[in-house]
N, C-alpha and C positions, 0 to 999 in steps of 0.2 A: 504493500500500500504506500502511495506517495505521501510524504510528510504533509500534514494539513497546513493550510494557510494560518499563520499566527495573526492575532489581533494587531492592527496597525492603526493608531488613531489619527495618522496623517494619510488615511486611505486614499489611493488614486481615484476612488469613486468620487470623492468630493471635488478633486481637481478637475476631473473630466466633465463632471456635471456642470460646474461653473463655466468652463471654457467652451462647452458645446451645448449650452442650455437650450437653444432652439431645437436641436436634434433630439434632445432628451424629451422635451415636452411633445414634440410632433410624433415620436414613436410610441410613447407610453400614455400620453393624455392628449390625444389629437383634438378633441372638442375644445378643451381649455386653451390649447395652443392657438386656435383661430382668434382668440380675444386678446392676445398679448402683442404689444408693440415691441418686437424684437430689435428693431432699429435703435431704440433707446438704450439697449443693453441691459445688463443685470448687475446688481451690486451685492456683494457678499456681506452679511451682517454677522461676522464671526464673533466679534466682541459681545454683541447683544445676546447671541445664542449661548455663549460661554457663561454669561452671567445668569441666564435663565436655568441652564443645566445645573449650575452650582446651587442656585436657590431651590431647585426641585429635589435635590438630594436623591436622584435616581441612578447615580453612577455615571461614569463616562461611557459614551456610546461611539460606535465606529464611524457612522457616516450620516449624521444629522447635518442638514445644511439649511440655514435661514437666508433667504434672498429677498432683496427689494426689486420689484419689477414694476413695469408700467403697462397699462392696458391701452387698447386702441382708442378709447374715449378720453385718455389722458389721466385717468385715475391711477394713483399709486397703490400698490398692494404688496403685502408681505407674504412670502410663500415659504412654508416649512416643509422640507422634503426629508423623509426618513427612509434610508435604504437598509434593509435587513440583510447585510452582506454576509453575516456569519453562517448563513445557510441553515439556521435552526429556528424553529418557532419559539416565541417567547410569550409566556402567559400574560405578562404585564404590558405587552406591546400597545394595545389600545389605550390602556390607562396612561401610558407615557405620552402618547399623542395628545390626549386630553390635557394632561398636566402642563406640557410644554406650551400648548396653545393658550390656556388660561393664564399661565405665568407671563407670557409675552403680552397678553392684553392687560393684565394687572400692572405690569411694570411700565409699558410703553403706550398703553391705550391704542393698540393697533389690532385690528381684526386680521387674523391669519388664515390663509388657505393652507390646509394640511394635506399632503399627498404621501403615499407610501409605495415603495418598490420592494417586493418580497422575493428573496432568493432562496427560500427554504425548500425542503424536499417533500412537503406534505401537500398533495393536490387540493385537499379539502379545507386547508387552513387559509381563510380569506378574511381577516379582520377588517371591519369597515366602520365600527362604531364602539363607543364606550358610553354607558349611561348608568347613573345611580339616581335613586329617589325614593320617596315614600309619601303616602297620602296625597297623591296627585301632583306632587312636586317632582320635577325632573331636571337634571342637569347632565350634560354630556357633549359628545362630538360625533359627527359622521365624517368620514373621509374616504375619498377614492383610493383604490390600490391597484397596482399593476403587478402581475405575477410572472416572473421570468419563465417559470415552468410551462406557462401557456404557449410559449414559442416552440416548444419541443415538437418536432415533426414539420416545422415550417422553415427549416434551414435554407431551402432553396429560395424562398421569398426574402429571407434576410440577406442572402448572398447577392441577390439581384438589387437590393436596396442601396441607394446612395447615402442613407442616413448613417452618421457616425456611430450612433448607438446600436445599429444593427450588428456591427462588429463586436461591440461590448456584449450583446446577448449571445452571439455565436461563441464567444470566448467562454462565457458562463456555461452554456450547454455542453461545450467540448470538455471543459474542466469536470463537470458533473459526470459525463459519460466515460471519462478515462481515469476515474479516481483510483482504480486498482490496476491500471496498465500504463506504466511509464513510457513504454515505446509508442503506444498509441497516442499518448499525450504529446510526445515529441513530434510525431507526424502532424497532429492537428495544429499544434502551435506553429510549426514551420509553415504549414499551409496558410494559416491566418496571417502570418507575418509576410509571406510572399504576396498575398492578396493586397496588403497595404501598399506595397511598391507598385504593383500592377495597376492599381486604380489611379495612379498619378495624383495622389493627394499632396497637399502642401507639406513641406519638410517638417514643420512643427507638428502638424497633425499626425504624421507618421510616428514621430518621436513620442507624442502623447499617448497614442494608441499602443505603441510598442511597450511603453512603461506600464500601461495597464495590463497587457498580456503577460508581461514578465512577472508582474506582481501576483497575478491570479493563477497562471498556469505554471506552478513550480515544477522543476525537474531535478532529478538526482544530478550530482556534479558531473558524472561522465557524459550524460546526455546534454547537460547544459553546455559543456564544451563543444560537443558536436553541433549543437544549435548555433552557437556563436560562429563556428567555422562556416556553417551553411549560410549564415547572413553575409559573411565575407564574400562568398561566391555569388550570392544574389546581387550584391551591390556592384561587384565587378562586372557581372553580365549586363546589368541595367545602367551601369555608370552613374550610380547614385551614392556618392561617398558620405553616407551618414554614420559610418562605422565608428568614428571617433566618439560618438555619443555612447555606443554600446560598450566601448572600452572604458570610458569614464564611469559608466554605470557599474561595471564590474568592480572598479577600484572603490567607488563610493559604497557599493554594497558591502565590500569587505570592511571598510571603515565603520559603517553603521552597525554591522554585526558585532565588531569589537567593542564599540561604544555601548551597544545595548547589553552585551554580556557583562561589561563592567558595571553598568547601572544596575543590572539585575542582582549582581553579587552584593552591591551596597544595600539595596532595598531588602534583600534576603536577610542580611545581618541585622538590620534595624528591626524588621518584623519578628524575627526569632528572638531577639533580645527583649522586645516588649512582651511577647508571649511568655517567655520564661520568667520575666519579672512579675507578671500578673497570675499566671496559671502553672507555675513550676510545681513538680517536674512535668515536662511535656511527654505525652505518650509517644511511643515509637512511630505509630502510624501518622501522627501529626508532623513529626520531624521529617518523615519520608515525603509527606505531602508538600511540605515547604521546599524540600530539595528538588522536587519534580516540577514545581509550579513555574510558569513563565512570569515575565516581568509584570504584565497587566494583572494577573491574578494576585501577585504579591502586593501591588499597589492598591487593589480593591480591598484586600484584607487589612492593609495598613490603615485604611480610613475607618475601620470598624474596631480595631483591637483596643483602642483606648477606652471606648464607652461600652463595649460588649459586656453583658452581664455574665457570660459564661464562655468557655472555650468553644462550645458548639455554635454559639451565636456568631462567632467571628466568621465561620465558614458557611453557615446555613443559607444566607442570602445569595451568595455566589452560586450555590448548587441549584437554587430555584431559578436563577436567571440564565443558567447555561443550558 
């Protein structure tokens, strides 16, 4: 089995969504796209969303994006997009959409349009609303969602499309289909990469989509080397010298991995020290769990260790959300 994609809070999903927002809306929410003035562009409200997420105390999320857009009638609208990129359904997902929306309204007095893109593996899971109430009183939210799984079997349609996000969906479907077959994933990744060059896309678009493919379609090191060599050959044949980016990407990837490993070790020591101070002696299974946890798991636990009433409470919320 290919090593699963680790949580990355600077997910390329967010970058590509902002850079190619018209394609995103046209493919996933075509009716809404007809009302948007794409010529005026889009403005990311990252600071505003970060404050809302902190206030909501629902944990850090992978690919939430808050955008300021303008409609054809000149009206300004705030758009909250949540992409469930981890590929797993979350029971608290509709509630989170509601909390984010009302937090934005409470803090900024802005009505927010909320949209969701679902990359999970459960065909029947299609959250569209959250509602609570009693005695005739109701409060909640309804939101449209797009399911990437719905595009399975429509690959020919996606391949014929000029929409940038058609390639994004093709990459998602290929990643899902080759989860247990590294060689098949190599072939699919190379095919998608070759398609980028053959479509005569702008250089920056090729680089952006390449970055997304490389993040999503992870390969073992031996096949990654073959893939890089194959890109060399493609660029030589087509006389498109974009390879310097690929080489820099490899160098930066090594640097980021080293930095992330160092950061993880530091957080591990802090979390273990706090746990030992509050709940010593730690059971063997807890120590093993800490040693096996990735950086994001350790960070999540570090936020709860100080106030958690028990050792179990430190870990229980993560288990429910995973």
